[in-house]
Each structure stands twice: as structure tokens, then as C-alpha cells.
C-alpha positions in Angstrom: 110.4 40.6 56.2 113.8 39.9 56.5 115.6 42.0 59.2 118.2 44.0 58.6 121.0 46.1 59.8 121.0 49.8 59.5 124.5 51.3 60.9 124.0 54.9 61.6 127.1 56.9 61.8 127.8 60.4 61.8 129.6 59.5 58.1 129.7 56.1 56.1 131.3 55.1 53.2 128.2 55.8 51.5 127.6 59.4 52.1 130.1 62.8 52.4 131.5 63.8 55.5 129.0 65.4 58.3 130.3 66.9 61.5 127.9 67.5 64.4 129.0 68.6 68.2 129.6 65.5 70.5 127.8 65.9 74.2 129.7 63.6 76.5 126.5 64.0 78.9 124.2 62.1 76.6 122.6 59.0 78.1 122.9 56.0 75.5 119.7 53.3 75.6 119.2 50.2 74.2 115.8 50.8 73.0 113.9 51.4 69.6 113.0 55.1 70.6 113.6 56.0 67.6 110.6 53.6 66.1 113.4 52.2 63.5 111.9 49.1 61.6 115.4 47.8 61.4 117.0 44.9 63.3 119.8 46.8 64.6 121.1 50.1 64.8 123.9 52.6 66.2 125.0 56.0 66.3 128.5 57.0 67.0 130.5 59.6 66.8 133.1 59.8 63.9 136.1 60.5 66.2 135.7 59.6 69.6 133.7 56.5 69.1 131.4 57.8 71.7 128.1 55.9 71.1 125.0 57.9 71.1 122.0 56.0 70.8 122.1 52.1 70.3 119.5 49.4 69.7 120.5 45.8 69.9 123.8 47.1 68.6 125.7 43.9 69.0 123.2 41.6 67.6 124.9 39.2 64.8 123.1 39.5 61.9 124.6 39.0 58.0 126.1 42.1 56.5 125.6 41.5 52.8 127.5 43.7 50.8 128.4 46.2 54.0 131.1 43.2 54.1 133.3 45.6 51.7 133.8 48.3 53.9 136.5 46.2 55.1 137.9 44.7 52.2 138.1 48.1 50.8 139.9 49.4 54.2 142.6 46.6 53.3 142.9 48.0 49.9 143.7 51.1 51.3 146.3 50.3 53.8 148.1 48.3 51.2 148.2 51.7 48.8 149.7 53.5 52.4 152.2 51.0 52.4 153.3 51.1 49.1 152.8 47.7 48.3 150.2 48.9 46.0 149.2 51.9 43.7 146.1 53.6 41.9 147.9 52.8 39.1 148.8 49.0 39.2 146.9 47.1 36.5 144.5 44.0 38.3 143.9 40.7 36.5 140.8 38.9 36.7 140.6 35.0 37.6 138.0 32.9 36.4 136.7 32.7 39.9 136.8 36.5 39.9 135.1 36.4 36.6 132.2 33.7 38.2 131.3 35.8 41.1 127.6 36.6 40.2 125.3 39.1 42.0 126.5 42.5 41.7 129.3 42.9 39.5 130.7 44.8 36.1 131.0 41.5 34.6 134.9 41.4 34.4 136.5 39.2 31.7 139.9 37.0 32.5 141.2 38.5 29.6 141.4 42.3 30.8 142.7 44.3 33.5 141.9 47.2 35.4 143.7 49.9 37.8 143.1 49.8 41.3 141.6 53.3 40.7 138.8 51.6 38.3 138.4 48.7 40.8 137.6 51.0 43.9 135.4 53.0 41.8 133.4 49.6 40.7 133.8 48.5 44.3 132.3 51.7 45.7 129.6 52.6 43.0 128.4 49.2 42.0 129.4 46.9 45.0 131.2 44.8 42.5 131.8 41.4 43.6 134.4 40.5 40.8 136.4 43.3 41.5 136.7 42.9 45.4 137.5 39.2 44.6 139.9 40.3 41.9 141.5 42.6 44.5 141.6 40.3 47.4 143.4 37.6 45.0 146.0 40.3 44.0 147.0 41.1 47.6 146.7 38.0 49.2 147.3 35.4 46.5 143.7 33.9 47.5 140.3 34.8 48.9 140.7 32.4 51.6 144.2 34.2 52.7 142.5 38.1 52.1 139.8 36.7 54.1 142.2 35.9 57.1 143.4 39.4 56.9 139.5 40.6 57.3 139.3 38.8 60.5 142.7 39.8 61.8 141.6 43.5 61.2 138.5 43.2 62.8 139.9 41.3 65.9 142.5 44.2 65.9 140.1 46.8 65.9 137.6 45.2 68.5 135.1 43.7 66.1 134.0 41.5 68.8 130.6 40.3 66.9 132.2 39.6 63.6 133.5 36.4 61.6 134.0 36.8 57.8 133.5 34.0 55.7 134.2 36.0 52.5 135.3 39.3 51.0 132.2 40.5 49.2 129.4 39.8 51.5 127.2 37.1 49.8 125.3 35.1 52.6 127.1 32.3 54.0 126.4 30.4 57.4 128.9 32.0 59.8 129.3 35.0 58.1 127.9 37.7 60.2 128.7 41.0 62.1 126.9 43.4 64.1 125.6 47.4 63.7 128.6 48.6 66.3 131.2 46.6 64.3 129.9 48.1 61.2 130.2 51.4 62.8 134.0 50.5 64.4 135.5 49.5 60.8 133.4 52.4 59.0 135.3 55.3 61.8 138.9 53.6 61.1 138.2 54.0 57.4 136.8 57.5 57.0 139.3 59.0 59.7 142.5 56.9 58.3 141.5 57.3 54.7 138.8 60.1 54.2 140.3 60.0 50.5 137.7 57.4 50.0 135.3 59.6 49.9 136.9 60.6 46.0 134.7 57.1 45.3 131.9 57.2 47.7 130.2 60.6 46.5 130.2 59.4 42.8 127.0 60.4 41.5 127.4 59.0 37.8 130.8 58.0 36.0 131.9 55.1 33.8 134.3 52.2 32.9 135.5 51.0 29.8 133.3 53.5 28.4 130.3 52.3 30.5 128.2 54.4 32.6 128.5 52.9 36.1 
């Protein structure tokens, strides 16, 4: 069975905020006393980053669409800086349209707002939308990936190398459950408004349900 990363944190981009007390006296062990089936796991406190539980937390594994946490973080940073607004219209290139995998079938003749793009990325994990956003922000997907790696270095994500912005498997595209916790903590602490998108139960784009 293919080993998967399960990153357990007090809040993640996939659930609404949950708060529990942090006990400084907790002893952290690197074992599988919880009998998890995952190859790697970590539990951290959202505000302080204190590690409460770890199992192979620094093992480098393929993150798949969890990659998009970093892409979303960079999008939110651009909005905060004023370089991007929720109402900006984002075009779709041939590259974005042809991404495949999880997508909303963007067409090169259409544009969507940043608000709609974020909705599609968070709810559908849309590869076409995240590539369109990457190209709009950085000019090319490659330049955006460099931004991702620079941000990872800034956050101390020492187990991580990004090769793309969407998470489709690629040699050398790796991270760890600990690093996923770090970028998730950064996203939720700095941009709690992201839960507007990550807690959507059902919605629509272009009059279609997502």
C-alpha cells in the first residue's frame, strides 16, 4: 500500500479552527504509539508551533495536492501586499487548461476572479486554477515555484523541495508532515480568512455545483 502523509495539526486548511490547551510538560516521542497507518504524522500547537506528537515527522514523502497549501499561502500574501485583489480577473493559459487531474476544466477563452480561483483551489483542488494563479502572479509556473521554495526556506521547511505548484507527482517534489504543519500554521495564523473557502460545504462556479 502506498504510504501517505497524514499531517495532524490543531487546525488545517481543510477544517475550521479548533483550539485546545497547550501543556508545556508534554513529552514528545517519535514512535507510533497511536497505531497510525500513515508513514508520517505530527501534532503541533497552532500558535506556538510546539510539537505534541511526532512519528517520522521529518521523513520526506510526496505531498500530492497538499502542495497547494503553499500556493494558497503565496496567493494570500499577494492579496495582503495589495498586488492582487479578490476581484482581479485571472486568464487561463494553454498550459493551465491542459493540466488534467483534479480540475474545473478552465477554458482559455474565460477568466475567473481571484475569489473564484481560491474557491476552486480549496474545494476542488483544481490544478488548472492553481497554475493559472501561479502564472498570473509570477509570470511563469517556474518562477512561482521558486517563490514557493524561497518561502519554504524562510519558514524553516528544511525537508521540502517544490518542483511544481499543484502537487502532481514529480521526482524530487517532496516534503514532510512537519513541514506541512509549519506552512499550515503560517497560513492559518496570518490569514484566518482562508477558512471562508476551506469550510465550504457546497457552492457553485459558472452555475455549476462544486
